[in-house]
matplotlib code that plots the C-alpha trace (Angstrom):
import matplotlib.pyplot as plt

x = [83.0, 82.7, 85.9, 85.7, 89.2, 91.0, 94.6, 95.3, 98.9, 99.1, 102.6, 104.0, 104.2, 103.6, 106.5, 105.3, 102.3, 104.4, 103.6, 100.2, 101.8, 104.3, 102.3, 100.2, 100.5, 99.0, 96.1, 94.9, 94.5, 91.0, 88.8, 85.3, 84.0, 86.4, 90.1, 91.4, 91.6, 88.1, 86.7, 88.4, 87.0, 83.5, 83.6, 84.9, 82.2, 79.5, 80.8, 80.6, 84.1, 84.1, 87.9, 90.3, 94.0, 95.7, 99.5, 100.8, 104.2, 104.7, 102.9, 101.2, 99.8, 97.7, 96.2, 95.4, 93.8, 91.7, 90.5, 89.6, 86.7, 85.4, 82.4, 80.8, 78.6, 80.1, 83.5, 86.8, 89.8, 93.3, 96.6, 99.9, 103.0, 105.8, 108.9, 110.9, 108.6, 111.2, 113.8, 111.5, 108.8, 105.5, 106.8, 108.1, 104.6, 103.3, 106.1, 105.1, 101.5, 102.0, 100.6, 97.3, 97.3, 96.2, 92.8, 91.1, 91.5, 91.6, 94.7, 94.6, 97.0, 96.3, 96.5, 93.4, 89.8, 87.1, 83.4, 82.0, 80.9, 84.5, 85.0, 81.7, 82.7, 86.0, 84.4, 81.8, 84.0, 87.4, 88.0, 91.7, 93.8, 95.0, 93.0, 94.3, 91.8, 92.5, 91.2, 91.8, 92.4, 93.8, 97.3, 99.5, 102.3, 105.5, 103.9, 101.0, 101.3, 100.8, 99.7, 99.9, 96.8, 95.7, 92.0, 91.4, 95.0, 97.7, 100.9, 103.0, 102.8, 105.1, 105.7, 108.3, 106.2, 106.4, 103.4, 103.4, 102.4, 100.5, 96.7, 95.6, 96.7, 96.4, 94.3, 96.0, 93.3, 93.8, 91.8, 93.3, 91.5, 92.1, 95.8, 96.3, 97.2, 99.9, 101.3, 101.7, 102.9, 105.6, 106.7, 106.9, 109.1, 111.4, 111.8, 112.5, 115.5, 117.1, 119.4, 117.0, 113.9, 113.3, 113.2, 110.7, 106.9, 104.8, 103.5, 106.9, 106.1, 102.7, 104.5, 106.6, 103.5, 101.7, 104.4, 103.4, 99.8, 98.1, 96.9, 93.8, 92.3, 89.0, 88.2, 86.4, 86.0, 83.2, 83.5, 85.3, 88.5, 91.5, 95.1, 96.4, 100.1, 100.4, 98.6, 96.4, 95.2, 93.7, 91.5, 90.3, 89.6, 87.5, 85.6, 84.9, 83.9, 81.4, 79.9, 79.6, 78.0, 75.4, 74.7, 74.4, 77.5, 79.4]
y = [82.8, 85.6, 87.3, 90.9, 92.2, 92.8, 93.9, 95.5, 96.0, 99.4, 100.7, 100.8, 103.6, 101.5, 102.6, 100.5, 102.8, 106.0, 108.8, 108.0, 107.4, 110.3, 112.2, 109.5, 105.9, 103.2, 102.6, 106.2, 105.8, 106.9, 104.0, 105.2, 107.5, 106.1, 105.3, 101.7, 101.4, 102.8, 100.0, 97.5, 99.1, 99.2, 95.6, 94.6, 96.5, 94.9, 91.5, 92.3, 93.4, 96.0, 96.8, 97.5, 98.0, 99.6, 99.3, 102.5, 103.8, 106.0, 109.3, 107.9, 111.3, 111.4, 108.0, 109.1, 112.3, 110.4, 107.6, 110.2, 111.1, 107.5, 107.2, 103.8, 103.0, 100.3, 100.3, 101.3, 102.1, 102.3, 103.0, 101.3, 102.9, 100.9, 103.2, 100.6, 100.5, 101.9, 99.2, 96.2, 94.1, 93.2, 90.6, 93.5, 95.0, 91.7, 91.7, 95.2, 94.1, 90.9, 92.3, 92.6, 88.9, 87.6, 86.4, 85.4, 87.9, 88.4, 89.7, 91.6, 93.1, 96.8, 96.8, 94.7, 95.5, 92.9, 92.6, 92.0, 88.5, 87.4, 88.2, 86.6, 83.4, 83.3, 83.9, 81.2, 78.5, 78.7, 75.6, 75.4, 77.4, 79.4, 79.8, 81.4, 82.8, 81.7, 82.2, 80.1, 81.0, 79.4, 80.9, 82.5, 85.1, 85.9, 88.4, 86.2, 84.8, 81.2, 78.3, 74.5, 73.0, 69.4, 69.2, 72.0, 72.0, 74.5, 72.7, 75.7, 79.3, 81.7, 83.7, 81.2, 78.0, 76.2, 75.6, 71.9, 72.4, 75.6, 75.3, 78.7, 82.1, 83.9, 87.0, 88.4, 87.7, 85.3, 84.0, 83.0, 81.3, 78.9, 78.0, 80.0, 83.4, 81.9, 79.7, 82.7, 85.1, 82.7, 81.9, 85.6, 86.3, 83.3, 84.3, 88.0, 86.9, 85.7, 88.1, 88.1, 88.7, 92.4, 91.5, 88.7, 88.6, 87.3, 84.6, 82.9, 82.3, 80.9, 78.5, 77.2, 76.7, 75.0, 72.3, 71.3, 70.8, 73.8, 75.8, 75.4, 77.3, 78.9, 79.3, 82.4, 81.4, 83.3, 86.4, 89.6, 91.2, 93.0, 93.7, 97.2, 97.1, 98.8, 101.8, 99.5, 97.9, 101.2, 101.3, 97.8, 98.6, 101.5, 99.3, 96.9, 99.7, 101.1, 97.7, 97.0, 100.4, 99.8, 96.4, 97.6, 95.8, 98.9]
z = [111.7, 109.1, 108.0, 108.8, 108.1, 104.8, 104.1, 100.8, 99.6, 97.9, 98.6, 95.1, 92.6, 89.5, 87.4, 84.4, 84.2, 83.8, 83.1, 84.7, 88.1, 88.0, 90.6, 92.2, 93.4, 91.3, 93.7, 93.1, 89.3, 88.3, 87.2, 86.2, 89.0, 91.6, 92.2, 92.0, 95.8, 96.2, 93.9, 96.2, 99.4, 98.1, 96.9, 100.4, 102.2, 100.0, 101.2, 104.9, 105.6, 108.4, 108.6, 105.8, 106.4, 103.5, 103.3, 101.7, 100.6, 97.6, 98.1, 101.1, 102.1, 98.9, 99.7, 103.2, 101.9, 99.4, 101.7, 104.4, 102.1, 101.9, 104.2, 104.2, 107.3, 109.4, 107.7, 109.3, 107.1, 108.5, 106.8, 107.6, 106.1, 104.5, 104.5, 102.5, 99.5, 97.1, 97.9, 98.5, 97.0, 98.6, 101.0, 103.0, 103.1, 104.5, 107.1, 108.3, 108.4, 110.2, 113.4, 111.6, 110.9, 114.3, 113.1, 110.0, 107.1, 103.4, 101.6, 98.3, 95.8, 95.5, 91.7, 90.9, 90.2, 90.5, 90.6, 94.1, 93.2, 93.2, 96.9, 97.7, 96.0, 97.8, 101.2, 100.5, 99.1, 101.0, 103.0, 103.5, 106.1, 103.1, 99.8, 96.7, 94.2, 90.7, 87.2, 84.0, 80.4, 77.2, 77.4, 80.0, 79.5, 81.3, 83.6, 84.8, 88.3, 87.2, 89.4, 89.3, 90.8, 91.5, 92.3, 94.9, 96.1, 95.2, 94.2, 93.2, 92.2, 90.4, 87.2, 86.0, 86.0, 82.8, 80.5, 81.1, 84.8, 84.6, 84.8, 86.2, 87.4, 90.8, 90.7, 93.9, 96.4, 99.3, 102.2, 105.6, 108.4, 111.3, 111.3, 108.0, 109.5, 111.9, 109.1, 106.8, 109.5, 110.7, 107.2, 106.3, 109.4, 108.5, 104.8, 105.7, 107.6, 104.4, 102.4, 99.5, 101.6, 100.7, 97.0, 97.2, 96.4, 99.2, 96.9, 97.0, 100.7, 99.7, 97.4, 100.2, 102.4, 99.5, 99.4, 102.9, 101.8, 103.5, 100.6, 98.5, 95.5, 94.7, 91.0, 89.9, 86.2, 84.5, 86.7, 85.7, 87.1, 85.9, 86.9, 86.3, 85.4, 82.1, 80.5, 78.3, 81.5, 82.7, 79.6, 80.2, 83.9, 82.8, 80.4, 83.3, 85.6, 83.1, 82.5, 86.3, 87.0, 84.2, 85.6, 89.2, 90.4, 91.4]

ax = plt.figure().add_subplot(projection="3d")
ax.plot(x, y, z, "-o")
ax.set_aspect("equal")
plt.show()
């Protein structure tokens, strides 16, 4: 069955991008002729997604105002507010969105831009209950969400993985189907009961599920994407956008 719902986590301000995010959340940074979140939404729509749930927090009203202008036939956009965004990490956003995880869906970090072919490849190749989209490069730095992979199985994921086990990085795009949504939802609820739950990334939950053998990977090597965390990343994202628009990929 085709996946029709996407959840994108866009609650954060993006303090490492200051002063660019002093008066807007990271997801509203202009990239080409759109904002970052609009690039995601257009890519999702091009791949058959009909419902997008955007988890918002910092300056949520600005996101709501901007997305009210997005008119794509057949696409419904809804906002879900995370009032704890300033004192939590993105696991809390997943906890608040768990009611949206009753069926198959895709989950995205709100700070990435990717050409539509990446989502297409994920939807076409995902086989496991949970699939993490990965890329590969020669070297990985401390800020990369590194992965350890054996074949098409995810073994571990985290920023602190050592170089001897790292053989890829997560791009912040996941696919859930079959038992995957329930596995993730239940694990999120369990981890959020721990004292440290508010301060965890949701990928720490994926790491726990992976150890039980339920998580696969989909490689998107050769396709283009970018994560926007620092001012220099905005320049690169704009370069990507200009190239995609010229090539008709926008």
